[in-house]
N, C-alpha and C positions, 0 to 999 in steps of 0.2 A: 917505684907502680910505674906501671905502663903508661901509653898513651892512652886514649879513649878508643882507639880502634881494636888493639890488643885487649882490652878490659870487654868493649863489645863483642869481639871474636870468642873468648872464652866464656864469655854468659850465654852466647848461641850455641856453642859446643856442648856446654854442661846441659841446656835445656833438650837439646835435639838428645845427646845420651840418655836423661830422664823420660824422654818420650818412646825412646827406641825401649827402654826397659821396661816399660809399661806395657807396650805393645807385644813385645816377647813374654811379659808374664800372662798376657792373657792367651795366647800361644799354648802355652807348656805348664807345665808345674812348678816352674820356678818364680819365688816370690821377688819383687823386684829388687832387693838388696842383695837378694842371693846372685841373680841375674848381673848385677853391676860388679859383685866379686868376681865372678866366674870369669865375665867378660867386659872388662874394663873400658876398651877402647870402642868406639864408635865401628870401626872394619869389622871389630869380632862381632859386634851385634849384628851389624850387615851380613856378615857369611853366616850368622847363625839363622838370620832371618830367609836366606836363600836356601839352605838345608832344609829347613821346614816347608820352603815350598816346594821343594822337588820331591819330601817325601809326600805330602800328601796332594800330589799331582795326580789327575786323573789318566795320565800315561799308565802304560804296562809297568810290571815289575823289572823286565830287562831294559825298557826306558829309563826308568829311574836308577836303575844302578848304572847304566853308561852316564846318567848327568851328574852322577856323584862321583865316577870315575874320573869325567873331566874337572872335577871340581876339587877336587881330594888336594889338590898342591896349594888352593889357597886356602882352603877351609879345613885342613887336616887338623889345624890346632884346636878348632873349635870342637871337632869330632874327640878327639883326645879329651877334652876337658868333659865334655859331657860323659864317655864313657867313665873316667875317674869318679864324676860325681854321682854315677845311677848306678855302678859295678861294686863288686868286693873282689877284693885279692882271690885267685884261684888257690886252692891248696888247703 
C-alpha cells in the first residue's frame, strides 16, 4: 500500500476522471461508462472537451478548421476514437 499522499492523489485523479466523464456525457451522446472506455485518461477527456469547444464555437467554419489543424497532433487520437465509434467501415 502506498503512502497517504499517493492514495490521496489516486482518489483525486479518479474523482476528476468521473467528473470529466459526466461533463462529457452531458455534451455528447456518450454515456459515462462508454466515455471512460473510449477515453480512459484525463488527458483524453480534456482533449475531447477542447475539440467539442472548437466545433461548437461561434467562429466561422474556416476559423474552426484552422483551430482543428492546430490541435490535430495533440487531439488526433481522440478524433480517431470518435470516428471508429460512430462510423462503419467503408465497402
